VMD Tcl script that builds the backbone (N, CA, C; Angstrom):
set m [mol new atoms 414]
animate dup $m
set s [atomselect $m all]
$s set {name element resname resid chain x y z} {
  {N N UNK 1 A 151.954 115.488 72.863}
  {CA C UNK 1 A 150.121 115.579 72.894}
  {C C UNK 1 A 151.060 115.947 74.594}
  {N N UNK 2 A 150.449 116.456 74.891}
  {CA C UNK 2 A 150.804 117.751 76.355}
  {C C UNK 2 A 150.123 116.849 77.254}
  {N N UNK 3 A 150.781 116.538 78.784}
  {CA C UNK 3 A 150.507 115.855 79.803}
  {C C UNK 3 A 149.139 117.058 80.444}
  {N N UNK 4 A 148.262 115.723 81.049}
  {CA C UNK 4 A 147.199 117.071 81.504}
  {C C UNK 4 A 146.828 116.140 82.695}
  {N N UNK 5 A 146.434 116.476 83.691}
  {CA C UNK 5 A 146.104 116.320 85.447}
  {C C UNK 5 A 144.519 116.008 85.006}
  {N N UNK 6 A 144.448 115.167 86.267}
  {CA C UNK 6 A 142.453 115.049 86.357}
  {C C UNK 6 A 142.207 114.818 87.605}
  {N N UNK 7 A 141.135 114.815 87.938}
  {CA C UNK 7 A 140.705 114.012 88.976}
  {C C UNK 7 A 140.076 113.252 89.781}
  {N N UNK 8 A 140.424 112.354 90.540}
  {CA C UNK 8 A 139.752 111.204 90.216}
  {C C UNK 8 A 139.073 110.941 91.962}
  {N N UNK 9 A 138.193 110.777 92.778}
  {CA C UNK 9 A 137.874 110.139 94.195}
  {C C UNK 9 A 137.414 108.726 94.185}
  {N N UNK 10 A 138.396 108.428 94.722}
  {CA C UNK 10 A 137.274 107.164 95.452}
  {C C UNK 10 A 136.792 107.266 96.665}
  {N N UNK 11 A 135.557 106.605 96.140}
  {CA C UNK 11 A 133.865 107.233 97.340}
  {C C UNK 11 A 134.029 106.518 98.117}
  {N N UNK 12 A 133.100 107.147 99.298}
  {CA C UNK 12 A 133.021 106.197 100.550}
  {C C UNK 12 A 132.991 104.505 100.366}
  {N N UNK 13 A 132.124 104.083 99.101}
  {CA C UNK 13 A 131.935 102.701 99.364}
  {C C UNK 13 A 133.506 101.869 99.057}
  {N N UNK 14 A 134.220 102.420 98.290}
  {CA C UNK 14 A 135.113 102.434 98.145}
  {C C UNK 14 A 136.363 102.273 98.928}
  {N N UNK 15 A 136.259 103.044 99.771}
  {CA C UNK 15 A 137.312 103.709 100.705}
  {C C UNK 15 A 136.644 102.508 102.420}
  {N N UNK 16 A 135.196 102.410 102.249}
  {CA C UNK 16 A 134.927 101.276 103.441}
  {C C UNK 16 A 134.952 99.784 102.950}
  {N N UNK 17 A 135.169 99.495 101.523}
  {CA C UNK 17 A 135.299 98.121 101.264}
  {C C UNK 17 A 136.974 97.888 101.437}
  {N N UNK 18 A 137.666 98.877 101.543}
  {CA C UNK 18 A 139.508 98.871 101.553}
  {C C UNK 18 A 139.429 98.733 99.866}
  {N N UNK 19 A 139.397 99.394 99.298}
  {CA C UNK 19 A 139.787 98.878 97.746}
  {C C UNK 19 A 140.436 99.806 97.687}
  {N N UNK 20 A 140.766 101.056 97.973}
  {CA C UNK 20 A 142.132 102.380 97.777}
  {C C UNK 20 A 142.843 101.770 97.052}
  {N N UNK 21 A 143.534 100.733 97.724}
  {CA C UNK 21 A 145.259 100.402 97.414}
  {C C UNK 21 A 144.965 99.739 95.959}
  {N N UNK 22 A 143.639 99.312 95.583}
  {CA C UNK 22 A 143.836 98.583 94.543}
  {C C UNK 22 A 143.444 99.501 93.415}
  {N N UNK 23 A 142.567 100.141 93.911}
  {CA C UNK 23 A 141.757 101.372 93.095}
  {C C UNK 23 A 143.805 102.063 92.215}
  {N N UNK 24 A 144.359 102.600 93.109}
  {CA C UNK 24 A 145.996 103.276 93.236}
  {C C UNK 24 A 146.640 102.913 92.152}
  {N N UNK 25 A 146.582 101.528 92.447}
  {CA C UNK 25 A 147.596 100.539 92.239}
  {C C UNK 25 A 147.396 100.432 90.222}
  {N N UNK 26 A 145.993 100.586 90.271}
  {CA C UNK 26 A 145.371 100.177 88.587}
  {C C UNK 26 A 145.566 101.443 87.913}
  {N N UNK 27 A 145.937 102.436 88.956}
  {CA C UNK 27 A 146.067 103.937 88.247}
  {C C UNK 27 A 147.461 103.669 87.104}
  {N N UNK 28 A 148.478 103.020 88.563}
  {CA C UNK 28 A 149.882 103.862 88.331}
  {C C UNK 28 A 150.576 102.890 87.339}
  {N N UNK 29 A 149.578 101.502 87.541}
  {CA C UNK 29 A 150.090 100.053 86.111}
  {C C UNK 29 A 149.779 100.833 85.363}
  {N N UNK 30 A 148.773 101.838 84.913}
  {CA C UNK 30 A 148.431 102.180 84.042}
  {C C UNK 30 A 149.189 103.367 83.261}
  {N N UNK 31 A 150.085 103.578 83.995}
  {CA C UNK 31 A 151.326 104.436 83.505}
  {C C UNK 31 A 151.664 106.038 84.104}
  {N N UNK 32 A 150.172 106.258 85.095}
  {CA C UNK 32 A 150.165 107.708 85.177}
  {C C UNK 32 A 150.704 107.864 86.600}
  {N N UNK 33 A 151.005 109.008 87.131}
  {CA C UNK 33 A 151.586 109.678 88.160}
  {C C UNK 33 A 150.437 109.906 89.225}
  {N N UNK 34 A 150.532 109.813 90.041}
  {CA C UNK 34 A 149.539 109.954 91.484}
  {C C UNK 34 A 150.673 111.565 92.076}
  {N N UNK 35 A 149.933 112.962 91.975}
  {CA C UNK 35 A 150.975 113.626 92.287}
  {C C UNK 35 A 150.401 114.279 93.344}
  {N N UNK 36 A 149.043 114.082 93.885}
  {CA C UNK 36 A 148.658 114.267 94.821}
  {C C UNK 36 A 147.160 113.751 96.177}
  {N N UNK 37 A 147.330 113.510 96.763}
  {CA C UNK 37 A 146.732 112.339 97.413}
  {C C UNK 37 A 145.826 113.082 98.672}
  {N N UNK 38 A 144.794 112.942 98.987}
  {CA C UNK 38 A 143.837 113.367 100.552}
  {C C UNK 38 A 143.218 112.324 100.427}
  {N N UNK 39 A 142.820 112.176 101.717}
  {CA C UNK 39 A 142.067 111.200 102.226}
  {C C UNK 39 A 140.914 112.434 103.481}
  {N N UNK 40 A 139.697 112.392 103.269}
  {CA C UNK 40 A 138.538 113.205 104.420}
  {C C UNK 40 A 137.055 113.077 104.000}
  {N N UNK 41 A 136.663 113.209 104.913}
  {CA C UNK 41 A 135.021 113.579 104.644}
  {C C UNK 41 A 134.315 114.824 104.007}
  {N N UNK 42 A 134.396 114.756 102.865}
  {CA C UNK 42 A 134.295 116.147 102.445}
  {C C UNK 42 A 132.965 116.614 103.148}
  {N N UNK 43 A 132.715 118.263 103.232}
  {CA C UNK 43 A 131.739 118.710 103.893}
  {C C UNK 43 A 130.447 119.214 102.318}
  {N N UNK 44 A 129.473 119.341 102.721}
  {CA C UNK 44 A 128.173 119.382 101.794}
  {C C UNK 44 A 128.755 120.465 101.015}
  {N N UNK 45 A 129.098 121.512 101.598}
  {CA C UNK 45 A 129.525 122.527 100.629}
  {C C UNK 45 A 130.421 122.325 99.321}
  {N N UNK 46 A 131.605 121.512 99.322}
  {CA C UNK 46 A 132.426 121.649 99.123}
  {C C UNK 46 A 131.360 120.090 97.724}
  {N N UNK 47 A 130.688 119.411 98.313}
  {CA C UNK 47 A 129.928 118.671 97.552}
  {C C UNK 47 A 128.781 119.053 96.457}
  {N N UNK 48 A 128.325 120.018 96.946}
  {CA C UNK 48 A 127.346 121.008 96.398}
  {C C UNK 48 A 127.770 121.516 95.474}
  {N N UNK 49 A 128.926 122.628 95.596}
  {CA C UNK 49 A 129.962 123.368 94.755}
  {C C UNK 49 A 130.251 121.631 93.098}
  {N N UNK 50 A 130.215 120.676 93.748}
  {CA C UNK 50 A 131.539 119.868 92.641}
  {C C UNK 50 A 130.229 119.287 91.948}
  {N N UNK 51 A 129.055 118.639 92.570}
  {CA C UNK 51 A 127.465 118.208 91.992}
  {C C UNK 51 A 127.183 119.374 91.174}
  {N N UNK 52 A 127.010 120.620 91.391}
  {CA C UNK 52 A 126.081 121.808 90.879}
  {C C UNK 52 A 125.660 121.930 89.818}
  {N N UNK 53 A 125.818 121.213 88.759}
  {CA C UNK 53 A 125.376 120.526 87.903}
  {C C UNK 53 A 123.763 119.688 87.682}
  {N N UNK 54 A 124.152 119.194 88.572}
  {CA C UNK 54 A 122.829 118.063 89.015}
  {C C UNK 54 A 122.213 118.792 90.296}
  {N N UNK 55 A 122.067 119.837 90.294}
  {CA C UNK 55 A 121.101 120.704 91.274}
  {C C UNK 55 A 120.054 120.502 90.670}
  {N N UNK 56 A 119.250 120.070 91.424}
  {CA C UNK 56 A 117.448 120.063 91.318}
  {C C UNK 56 A 116.836 118.370 90.804}
  {N N UNK 57 A 117.680 117.630 90.437}
  {CA C UNK 57 A 117.361 116.484 90.157}
  {C C UNK 57 A 117.525 115.554 91.248}
  {N N UNK 58 A 116.886 114.527 90.852}
  {CA C UNK 58 A 116.120 113.799 92.068}
  {C C UNK 58 A 116.775 112.971 92.893}
  {N N UNK 59 A 118.232 112.662 91.966}
  {CA C UNK 59 A 119.265 112.387 92.694}
  {C C UNK 59 A 120.683 113.289 93.802}
  {N N UNK 60 A 120.343 113.935 93.776}
  {CA C UNK 60 A 121.287 115.126 93.367}
  {C C UNK 60 A 121.438 115.191 95.202}
  {N N UNK 61 A 120.500 115.229 95.921}
  {CA C UNK 61 A 120.592 114.836 97.584}
  {C C UNK 61 A 121.043 113.743 97.952}
  {N N UNK 62 A 120.366 112.334 97.292}
  {CA C UNK 62 A 120.950 111.345 97.699}
  {C C UNK 62 A 122.356 110.742 97.555}
  {N N UNK 63 A 122.907 111.912 96.478}
  {CA C UNK 63 A 124.410 111.291 95.854}
  {C C UNK 63 A 125.268 111.983 96.556}
  {N N UNK 64 A 124.509 113.528 97.462}
  {CA C UNK 64 A 125.410 114.368 98.249}
  {C C UNK 64 A 125.350 113.741 99.689}
  {N N UNK 65 A 124.347 113.452 100.280}
  {CA C UNK 65 A 124.566 112.536 101.521}
  {C C UNK 65 A 125.179 111.599 101.605}
  {N N UNK 66 A 125.015 110.663 100.233}
  {CA C UNK 66 A 126.364 109.335 100.177}
  {C C UNK 66 A 127.659 109.747 100.303}
  {N N UNK 67 A 128.671 111.129 99.609}
  {CA C UNK 67 A 129.496 111.082 99.014}
  {C C UNK 67 A 129.634 111.803 100.752}
  {N N UNK 68 A 128.989 112.751 101.504}
  {CA C UNK 68 A 129.182 112.616 103.031}
  {C C UNK 68 A 129.343 111.176 103.447}
  {N N UNK 69 A 128.791 110.716 104.101}
  {CA C UNK 69 A 128.975 109.344 104.825}
  {C C UNK 69 A 130.016 108.598 105.214}
  {N N UNK 70 A 130.996 109.272 103.962}
  {CA C UNK 70 A 132.479 108.737 105.465}
  {C C UNK 70 A 133.483 108.849 104.145}
  {N N UNK 71 A 134.778 108.562 104.602}
  {CA C UNK 71 A 135.885 109.294 103.840}
  {C C UNK 71 A 136.235 109.423 102.775}
  {N N UNK 72 A 136.342 110.052 102.003}
  {CA C UNK 72 A 136.616 110.107 100.305}
  {C C UNK 72 A 138.058 110.086 99.773}
  {N N UNK 73 A 138.830 109.263 99.040}
  {CA C UNK 73 A 140.500 110.193 98.777}
  {C C UNK 73 A 140.385 110.564 97.564}
  {N N UNK 74 A 140.827 111.357 97.560}
  {CA C UNK 74 A 140.636 112.582 95.966}
  {C C UNK 74 A 142.820 112.134 95.972}
  {N N UNK 75 A 142.112 112.454 94.723}
  {CA C UNK 75 A 143.699 111.779 94.118}
  {C C UNK 75 A 143.800 112.404 92.697}
  {N N UNK 76 A 145.119 113.543 92.877}
  {CA C UNK 76 A 145.133 114.644 91.063}
  {C C UNK 76 A 146.418 113.052 91.161}
  {N N UNK 77 A 145.659 112.870 89.195}
  {CA C UNK 77 A 146.883 111.817 88.586}
  {C C UNK 77 A 146.870 112.443 87.368}
  {N N UNK 78 A 148.416 112.987 86.855}
  {CA C UNK 78 A 148.923 113.220 85.678}
  {C C UNK 78 A 149.097 112.109 85.216}
  {N N UNK 79 A 149.248 112.440 83.353}
  {CA C UNK 79 A 150.043 111.438 82.224}
  {C C UNK 79 A 149.182 112.339 80.987}
  {N N UNK 80 A 149.897 111.053 80.251}
  {CA C UNK 80 A 149.566 111.765 78.565}
  {C C UNK 80 A 148.136 110.588 78.978}
  {N N UNK 81 A 147.249 112.070 78.438}
  {CA C UNK 81 A 145.594 111.277 78.411}
  {C C UNK 81 A 145.014 110.875 79.287}
  {N N UNK 82 A 145.442 111.115 80.338}
  {CA C UNK 82 A 144.903 110.524 81.975}
  {C C UNK 82 A 143.526 110.951 82.197}
  {N N UNK 83 A 142.661 111.784 81.588}
  {CA C UNK 83 A 141.521 112.155 81.330}
  {C C UNK 83 A 140.345 111.207 80.685}
  {N N UNK 84 A 140.830 110.536 79.626}
  {CA C UNK 84 A 140.129 109.642 79.018}
  {C C UNK 84 A 140.681 108.021 79.332}
  {N N UNK 85 A 141.884 108.599 79.663}
  {CA C UNK 85 A 142.918 106.362 79.910}
  {C C UNK 85 A 141.687 106.200 81.039}
  {N N UNK 86 A 141.505 107.180 82.369}
  {CA C UNK 86 A 140.810 106.841 83.760}
  {C C UNK 86 A 139.741 106.479 83.243}
  {N N UNK 87 A 139.155 107.278 83.237}
  {CA C UNK 87 A 137.570 106.991 82.239}
  {C C UNK 87 A 137.128 105.652 81.709}
  {N N UNK 88 A 138.354 105.234 80.990}
  {CA C UNK 88 A 137.995 103.833 80.071}
  {C C UNK 88 A 138.887 103.058 81.460}
  {N N UNK 89 A 139.621 103.433 82.368}
  {CA C UNK 89 A 139.497 102.494 83.497}
  {C C UNK 89 A 139.280 102.389 84.429}
  {N N UNK 90 A 137.874 103.039 84.281}
  {CA C UNK 90 A 136.942 103.405 85.624}
  {C C UNK 90 A 135.971 102.123 85.593}
  {N N UNK 91 A 135.852 102.398 84.457}
  {CA C UNK 91 A 134.479 101.798 83.132}
  {C C UNK 91 A 132.798 102.203 83.595}
  {N N UNK 92 A 132.008 101.280 83.104}
  {CA C UNK 92 A 130.240 101.863 82.492}
  {C C UNK 92 A 129.958 102.403 84.255}
  {N N UNK 93 A 129.250 103.517 84.272}
  {CA C UNK 93 A 128.896 104.052 85.057}
  {C C UNK 93 A 128.371 103.629 85.955}
  {N N UNK 94 A 127.334 102.359 85.634}
  {CA C UNK 94 A 127.226 100.578 86.531}
  {C C UNK 94 A 127.521 100.059 86.631}
  {N N UNK 95 A 127.578 99.416 87.622}
  {CA C UNK 95 A 128.906 98.281 87.787}
  {C C UNK 95 A 128.187 96.639 87.444}
  {N N UNK 96 A 127.108 96.852 87.276}
  {CA C UNK 96 A 126.309 95.940 87.011}
  {C C UNK 96 A 126.644 95.332 85.169}
  {N N UNK 97 A 126.947 96.618 84.098}
  {CA C UNK 97 A 127.209 96.709 83.152}
  {C C UNK 97 A 129.022 96.329 82.962}
  {N N UNK 98 A 129.495 96.831 83.517}
  {CA C UNK 98 A 131.104 97.773 83.407}
  {C C UNK 98 A 131.041 96.443 82.736}
  {N N UNK 99 A 132.420 96.516 82.328}
  {CA C UNK 99 A 133.127 95.396 81.256}
  {C C UNK 99 A 134.313 95.060 82.517}
  {N N UNK 100 A 134.395 93.660 82.021}
  {CA C UNK 100 A 135.226 93.244 83.052}
  {C C UNK 100 A 137.030 93.513 82.949}
  {N N UNK 101 A 138.128 94.137 84.272}
  {CA C UNK 101 A 139.040 94.457 83.621}
  {C C UNK 101 A 138.700 96.224 83.603}
  {N N UNK 102 A 137.673 96.090 83.967}
  {CA C UNK 102 A 137.424 97.836 84.859}
  {C C UNK 102 A 137.719 98.030 86.667}
  {N N UNK 103 A 137.718 98.925 86.507}
  {CA C UNK 103 A 137.357 99.534 88.187}
  {C C UNK 103 A 136.104 98.380 88.625}
  {N N UNK 104 A 135.276 99.471 87.508}
  {CA C UNK 104 A 133.805 99.528 88.257}
  {C C UNK 104 A 133.375 97.120 87.634}
  {N N UNK 105 A 133.892 96.882 86.764}
  {CA C UNK 105 A 133.864 95.964 86.176}
  {C C UNK 105 A 133.757 94.637 87.236}
  {N N UNK 106 A 135.253 94.989 87.305}
  {CA C UNK 106 A 135.468 94.141 88.435}
  {C C UNK 106 A 135.419 94.143 89.967}
  {N N UNK 107 A 135.197 95.468 90.194}
  {CA C UNK 107 A 135.022 95.678 91.859}
  {C C UNK 107 A 133.886 95.766 92.593}
  {N N UNK 108 A 133.154 96.755 91.402}
  {CA C UNK 108 A 131.992 97.187 91.746}
  {C C UNK 108 A 130.422 96.133 91.599}
  {N N UNK 109 A 129.745 97.038 92.812}
  {CA C UNK 109 A 128.559 95.917 93.069}
  {C C UNK 109 A 127.219 97.312 92.901}
  {N N UNK 110 A 126.340 96.274 92.282}
  {CA C UNK 110 A 124.623 96.852 92.178}
  {C C UNK 110 A 124.355 96.759 93.845}
  {N N UNK 111 A 123.796 97.508 94.577}
  {CA C UNK 111 A 123.738 97.445 95.697}
  {C C UNK 111 A 121.940 97.742 95.780}
  {N N UNK 112 A 121.622 97.804 94.620}
  {CA C UNK 112 A 119.475 98.257 94.360}
  {C C UNK 112 A 119.388 99.456 95.186}
  {N N UNK 113 A 120.677 100.590 95.458}
  {CA C UNK 113 A 120.294 101.355 96.027}
  {C C UNK 113 A 119.761 102.951 95.217}
  {N N UNK 114 A 119.136 103.551 95.979}
  {CA C UNK 114 A 118.705 104.625 95.453}
  {C C UNK 114 A 119.789 105.664 94.333}
  {N N UNK 115 A 121.354 105.517 95.426}
  {CA C UNK 115 A 121.759 106.887 94.631}
  {C C UNK 115 A 123.314 105.349 94.384}
  {N N UNK 116 A 124.210 105.419 92.855}
  {CA C UNK 116 A 125.187 105.027 92.461}
  {C C UNK 116 A 126.315 104.809 93.677}
  {N N UNK 117 A 126.251 104.165 93.812}
  {CA C UNK 117 A 127.700 103.931 94.240}
  {C C UNK 117 A 128.166 102.384 93.666}
  {N N UNK 118 A 129.276 103.911 92.960}
  {CA C UNK 118 A 130.106 102.898 91.686}
  {C C UNK 118 A 131.858 102.829 92.404}
  {N N UNK 119 A 132.440 103.175 93.089}
  {CA C UNK 119 A 133.538 103.292 93.702}
  {C C UNK 119 A 134.431 104.409 93.742}
  {N N UNK 120 A 134.404 105.062 92.108}
  {CA C UNK 120 A 135.215 106.021 91.745}
  {C C UNK 120 A 134.469 107.223 90.532}
  {N N UNK 121 A 135.083 108.161 90.956}
  {CA C UNK 121 A 134.620 109.682 89.838}
  {C C UNK 121 A 136.097 109.160 89.333}
  {N N UNK 122 A 135.841 110.647 87.834}
  {CA C UNK 122 A 136.919 110.785 87.217}
  {C C UNK 122 A 136.584 111.800 86.313}
  {N N UNK 123 A 136.987 113.115 86.760}
  {CA C UNK 123 A 136.880 114.123 85.547}
  {C C UNK 123 A 136.112 113.387 84.278}
  {N N UNK 124 A 135.352 114.490 83.400}
  {CA C UNK 124 A 135.264 114.402 82.213}
  {C C UNK 124 A 135.716 114.959 81.190}
  {N N UNK 125 A 136.688 115.773 81.563}
  {CA C UNK 125 A 137.122 116.698 80.240}
  {C C UNK 125 A 137.846 117.923 80.719}
  {N N UNK 126 A 138.936 118.690 79.514}
  {CA C UNK 126 A 139.434 119.249 80.770}
  {C C UNK 126 A 139.479 120.255 81.296}
  {N N UNK 127 A 138.021 120.834 80.968}
  {CA C UNK 127 A 137.425 122.173 82.059}
  {C C UNK 127 A 136.632 121.668 83.490}
  {N N UNK 128 A 136.006 120.697 83.194}
  {CA C UNK 128 A 135.910 119.536 84.531}
  {C C UNK 128 A 137.078 119.292 85.723}
  {N N UNK 129 A 138.356 118.853 84.859}
  {CA C UNK 129 A 139.321 118.454 85.669}
  {C C UNK 129 A 139.588 119.613 86.518}
  {N N UNK 130 A 140.182 120.581 85.708}
  {CA C UNK 130 A 140.631 122.390 85.760}
  {C C UNK 130 A 139.476 123.077 86.922}
  {N N UNK 131 A 138.635 122.524 87.282}
  {CA C UNK 131 A 137.727 123.121 88.059}
  {C C UNK 131 A 137.499 122.033 89.350}
  {N N UNK 132 A 137.444 120.899 89.195}
  {CA C UNK 132 A 137.466 120.024 89.816}
  {C C UNK 132 A 138.443 120.163 91.307}
  {N N UNK 133 A 139.719 119.819 90.289}
  {CA C UNK 133 A 140.881 119.969 91.230}
  {C C UNK 133 A 141.404 121.017 91.813}
  {N N UNK 134 A 140.641 122.725 90.946}
  {CA C UNK 134 A 140.783 123.473 91.849}
  {C C UNK 134 A 139.712 123.431 93.288}
  {N N UNK 135 A 138.735 122.971 92.869}
  {CA C UNK 135 A 137.821 122.539 94.541}
  {C C UNK 135 A 138.314 121.629 95.460}
  {N N UNK 136 A 138.852 120.714 94.920}
  {CA C UNK 136 A 139.469 119.524 96.168}
  {C C UNK 136 A 140.607 119.783 96.187}
  {N N UNK 137 A 141.743 120.414 95.671}
  {CA C UNK 137 A 143.103 120.751 96.146}
  {C C UNK 137 A 143.266 122.087 95.776}
  {N N UNK 138 A 142.591 122.998 96.092}
  {CA C UNK 138 A 142.913 124.168 96.438}
  {C C UNK 138 A 143.569 125.398 95.012}
}
mol reanalyze $m
mol bondsrecalc $m
mol representation Tube
mol addrep $m
């Protein structure tokens, strides 16, 4: 099995709650390599391109605004089946229903807000990973 790379984002809610270290530690404990890490507040342009598939959906603007609301930690992670592995580690999209033992299940909260604040993002396929890594890391 070939080694893969994926984009992992610790979203503004995770950074603001000082969970970045715990999240990165879980990725490393799973055996994945953190190849590159950057912390910054993303631009609207970057986010519009990143979330282009959702443009026109009701949650698009609130999501972009949320992601611009503070720092994000972008990670290039590498390992065997890292895309599938990280998505399993992250847990279900909704923190309330995410399984215990996952990042969202253990650390996430349902804030009752219009936009999902669920701590992390992970690429969902090799094609998405390649596109997203290009956007976030050049």
